[in-house]
ZADO-1210 file (C-alpha; in nm, 4 decimals, padded with zeros to 6 digits):
<atoms>
<atom x="01.1761" y="-01.5678" z="-00.5239" code="UNK" pos="1"/>
<atom x="00.9782" y="-01.4839" z="-00.8694" code="UNK" pos="2"/>
<atom x="01.0742" y="-01.2166" z="-01.1119" code="UNK" pos="3"/>
<atom x="00.8444" y="-01.1369" z="-01.4602" code="UNK" pos="4"/>
<atom x="01.0119" y="-00.9505" z="-01.7146" code="UNK" pos="5"/>
<atom x="00.8201" y="-00.7289" z="-01.9251" code="UNK" pos="6"/>
<atom x="00.9954" y="-00.6371" z="-02.2106" code="UNK" pos="7"/>
<atom x="00.9960" y="-00.5789" z="-02.6094" code="UNK" pos="8"/>
<atom x="01.2934" y="-00.6878" z="-02.7144" code="UNK" pos="9"/>
<atom x="01.3750" y="-01.0917" z="-02.7252" code="UNK" pos="10"/>
<atom x="01.7274" y="-01.0191" z="-02.7086" code="UNK" pos="11"/>
<atom x="01.6966" y="-00.8093" z="-02.3834" code="UNK" pos="12"/>
<atom x="01.4426" y="-01.0748" z="-02.1908" code="UNK" pos="13"/>
<atom x="01.6953" y="-01.3675" z="-02.2823" code="UNK" pos="14"/>
<atom x="01.9864" y="-01.1879" z="-02.1516" code="UNK" pos="15"/>
<atom x="01.7622" y="-01.0648" z="-01.8133" code="UNK" pos="16"/>
<atom x="01.6494" y="-01.4237" z="-01.8115" code="UNK" pos="17"/>
<atom x="01.9951" y="-01.5587" z="-01.7978" code="UNK" pos="18"/>
<atom x="02.1354" y="-01.2985" z="-01.4841" code="UNK" pos="19"/>
<atom x="01.7836" y="-01.3172" z="-01.2577" code="UNK" pos="20"/>
<atom x="01.8133" y="-01.7332" z="-01.2936" code="UNK" pos="21"/>
<atom x="02.1611" y="-01.7594" z="-01.2272" code="UNK" pos="22"/>
<atom x="02.0846" y="-01.5236" z="-00.8839" code="UNK" pos="23"/>
<atom x="01.7874" y="-01.7723" z="-00.7739" code="UNK" pos="24"/>
<atom x="01.4621" y="-01.6069" z="-00.9155" code="UNK" pos="25"/>
<atom x="01.2083" y="-01.8190" z="-01.1229" code="UNK" pos="26"/>
<atom x="01.1646" y="-01.5992" z="-01.3800" code="UNK" pos="27"/>
<atom x="00.8661" y="-01.5463" z="-01.6665" code="UNK" pos="28"/>
<atom x="00.8635" y="-01.3053" z="-01.9218" code="UNK" pos="29"/>
<atom x="00.6040" y="-01.1071" z="-02.1500" code="UNK" pos="30"/>
<atom x="00.6728" y="-00.9209" z="-02.4483" code="UNK" pos="31"/>
<atom x="00.3746" y="-00.6400" z="-02.3671" code="UNK" pos="32"/>
<atom x="00.1845" y="-00.5066" z="-02.0490" code="UNK" pos="33"/>
<atom x="-00.1618" y="-00.7200" z="-02.1857" code="UNK" pos="34"/>
<atom x="00.0137" y="-01.0076" z="-02.1660" code="UNK" pos="35"/>
<atom x="00.2191" y="-00.9587" z="-01.8709" code="UNK" pos="36"/>
<atom x="-00.0932" y="-00.9055" z="-01.6712" code="UNK" pos="37"/>
<atom x="-00.1853" y="-01.2803" z="-01.7540" code="UNK" pos="38"/>
<atom x="00.1304" y="-01.4157" z="-01.6590" code="UNK" pos="39"/>
<atom x="00.1304" y="-01.2144" z="-01.3131" code="UNK" pos="40"/>
<atom x="-00.1971" y="-01.3505" z="-01.2281" code="UNK" pos="41"/>
<atom x="-00.0651" y="-01.6817" z="-01.3313" code="UNK" pos="42"/>
<atom x="00.2515" y="-01.6847" z="-01.1644" code="UNK" pos="43"/>
<atom x="00.0711" y="-01.6289" z="-00.8495" code="UNK" pos="44"/>
<atom x="00.2609" y="-01.2730" z="-00.7902" code="UNK" pos="45"/>
<atom x="00.6258" y="-01.1838" z="-00.8215" code="UNK" pos="46"/>
<atom x="00.8944" y="-01.0450" z="-00.5973" code="UNK" pos="47"/>
<atom x="01.0434" y="-00.8241" z="-00.8854" code="UNK" pos="48"/>
<atom x="00.9042" y="-00.6983" z="-01.2238" code="UNK" pos="49"/>
<atom x="01.1413" y="-00.5908" z="-01.4551" code="UNK" pos="50"/>
<atom x="00.9324" y="-00.3248" z="-01.6810" code="UNK" pos="51"/>
<atom x="01.0674" y="-00.1789" z="-02.0435" code="UNK" pos="52"/>
<atom x="00.9976" y="00.2154" z="-02.0249" code="UNK" pos="53"/>
<atom x="00.8486" y="00.1712" z="-02.3574" code="UNK" pos="54"/>
<atom x="00.5612" y="-00.0623" z="-02.3798" code="UNK" pos="55"/>
<atom x="00.3999" y="-00.1650" z="-02.7343" code="UNK" pos="56"/>
<atom x="-00.0261" y="-00.0981" z="-02.6866" code="UNK" pos="57"/>
<atom x="-00.0440" y="-00.0094" z="-02.3139" code="UNK" pos="58"/>
<atom x="00.2072" y="00.2635" z="-02.1801" code="UNK" pos="59"/>
<atom x="00.4354" y="00.1085" z="-01.8866" code="UNK" pos="60"/>
<atom x="00.3055" y="00.3701" z="-01.6718" code="UNK" pos="61"/>
<atom x="-00.0326" y="00.2223" z="-01.6941" code="UNK" pos="62"/>
<atom x="00.0587" y="-00.1302" z="-01.6837" code="UNK" pos="63"/>
<atom x="00.2570" y="-00.0302" z="-01.3283" code="UNK" pos="64"/>
<atom x="-00.0575" y="00.1560" z="-01.1496" code="UNK" pos="65"/>
<atom x="-00.2982" y="-00.1190" z="-01.3046" code="UNK" pos="66"/>
<atom x="-00.0426" y="-00.3877" z="-01.1009" code="UNK" pos="67"/>
<atom x="-00.0203" y="-00.2183" z="-00.8096" code="UNK" pos="68"/>
<atom x="-00.4127" y="-00.1830" z="-00.7766" code="UNK" pos="69"/>
<atom x="-00.5011" y="-00.5756" z="-00.8505" code="UNK" pos="70"/>
<atom x="-00.1804" y="-00.6706" z="-00.6362" code="UNK" pos="71"/>
<atom x="-00.1733" y="-00.6795" z="-00.2367" code="UNK" pos="72"/>
<atom x="00.1664" y="-00.8369" z="-00.2680" code="UNK" pos="73"/>
<atom x="00.4755" y="-00.6239" z="-00.2316" code="UNK" pos="74"/>
<atom x="00.6499" y="-00.6282" z="-00.5394" code="UNK" pos="75"/>
<atom x="00.9359" y="-00.4371" z="-00.6459" code="UNK" pos="76"/>
<atom x="00.9176" y="-00.3053" z="-01.0056" code="UNK" pos="77"/>
<atom x="01.2509" y="-00.1858" z="-01.1828" code="UNK" pos="78"/>
<atom x="01.2021" y="00.0160" z="-01.4867" code="UNK" pos="79"/>
<atom x="01.4355" y="-00.0185" z="-01.7613" code="UNK" pos="80"/>
<atom x="01.5107" y="00.2793" z="-01.9776" code="UNK" pos="81"/>
<atom x="01.7001" y="00.3319" z="-02.3115" code="UNK" pos="82"/>
<atom x="01.8377" y="00.6843" z="-02.1816" code="UNK" pos="83"/>
<atom x="01.7897" y="00.8449" z="-01.8630" code="UNK" pos="84"/>
<atom x="01.4815" y="00.9699" z="-01.7782" code="UNK" pos="85"/>
<atom x="01.3763" y="01.3465" z="-01.6758" code="UNK" pos="86"/>
<atom x="01.2460" y="01.4629" z="-01.3551" code="UNK" pos="87"/>
<atom x="00.9224" y="01.4736" z="-01.4728" code="UNK" pos="88"/>
<atom x="00.8827" y="01.0573" z="-01.6241" code="UNK" pos="89"/>
<atom x="01.0418" y="01.0122" z="-01.3439" code="UNK" pos="90"/>
<atom x="00.8105" y="01.1581" z="-01.1138" code="UNK" pos="91"/>
<atom x="00.5348" y="00.9987" z="-01.3292" code="UNK" pos="92"/>
<atom x="00.6791" y="00.6747" z="-01.2731" code="UNK" pos="93"/>
<atom x="00.7387" y="00.6769" z="-00.9215" code="UNK" pos="94"/>
<atom x="00.3578" y="00.7962" z="-00.8883" code="UNK" pos="95"/>
<atom x="00.2737" y="00.4865" z="-01.0830" code="UNK" pos="96"/>
<atom x="00.4320" y="00.2574" z="-00.8570" code="UNK" pos="97"/>
<atom x="00.7931" y="00.1988" z="-00.9771" code="UNK" pos="98"/>
<atom x="01.0512" y="00.1570" z="-00.7445" code="UNK" pos="99"/>
<atom x="01.3309" y="00.2578" z="-00.9556" code="UNK" pos="100"/>
<atom x="01.5002" y="00.2596" z="-01.3110" code="UNK" pos="101"/>
<atom x="01.8069" y="00.0922" z="-01.4426" code="UNK" pos="102"/>
<atom x="01.9534" y="00.2344" z="-01.7900" code="UNK" pos="103"/>
<atom x="01.9750" y="00.0199" z="-02.1095" code="UNK" pos="104"/>
<atom x="02.2800" y="-00.1192" z="-02.1738" code="UNK" pos="105"/>
<atom x="02.3953" y="-00.1965" z="-01.8343" code="UNK" pos="106"/>
<atom x="02.6133" y="-00.4537" z="-01.6584" code="UNK" pos="107"/>
<atom x="02.4962" y="-00.7551" z="-01.4589" code="UNK" pos="108"/>
<atom x="02.7328" y="-00.5552" z="-01.1743" code="UNK" pos="109"/>
<atom x="02.4425" y="-00.2655" z="-01.2210" code="UNK" pos="110"/>
<atom x="02.2183" y="-00.5011" z="-01.1713" code="UNK" pos="111"/>
<atom x="02.3333" y="-00.6677" z="-00.8802" code="UNK" pos="112"/>
<atom x="02.3363" y="-00.3091" z="-00.7321" code="UNK" pos="113"/>
<atom x="01.9627" y="-00.2943" z="-00.7497" code="UNK" pos="114"/>
<atom x="01.9155" y="-00.6354" z="-00.6570" code="UNK" pos="115"/>
<atom x="02.0862" y="-00.5478" z="-00.3319" code="UNK" pos="116"/>
<atom x="01.9522" y="-00.2119" z="-00.2278" code="UNK" pos="117"/>
<atom x="01.6134" y="-00.3868" z="-00.2885" code="UNK" pos="118"/>
<atom x="01.7109" y="-00.6562" z="-00.0606" code="UNK" pos="119"/>
<atom x="01.7321" y="-00.9685" z="-00.3230" code="UNK" pos="120"/>
<atom x="02.1067" y="-00.9893" z="-00.2813" code="UNK" pos="121"/>
<atom x="02.3974" y="-00.9600" z="-00.0174" code="UNK" pos="122"/>
<atom x="02.6080" y="-00.6867" z="-00.0831" code="UNK" pos="123"/>
<atom x="02.9866" y="-00.8086" z="-00.1369" code="UNK" pos="124"/>
</atoms>
């Protein structure tokens, strides 16, 4: 399984890399949307993309829309939000192609629940 982390914070990327690597993912990362598209194409698609809700330069929803348009591979897109998104923001994210979201800070158990819901992990 391949995962791409698109996150401004190097600390958060490191935490996510550790969590995902321990669950069997081959992890790539990018700190902005433009770099993320290059990494995504270079890795030959990803099964999971974790996207910071607030990205520098290109809006995260624009990134997700572009990702969905350019990829025939089904990729689960999990948004990472600093706070609970409002109904409008959540609706816009779903229209752009997000599958789900997770509020930061989160626990590894919360991440496991999202991964299990998506079929990446067996539920215990």
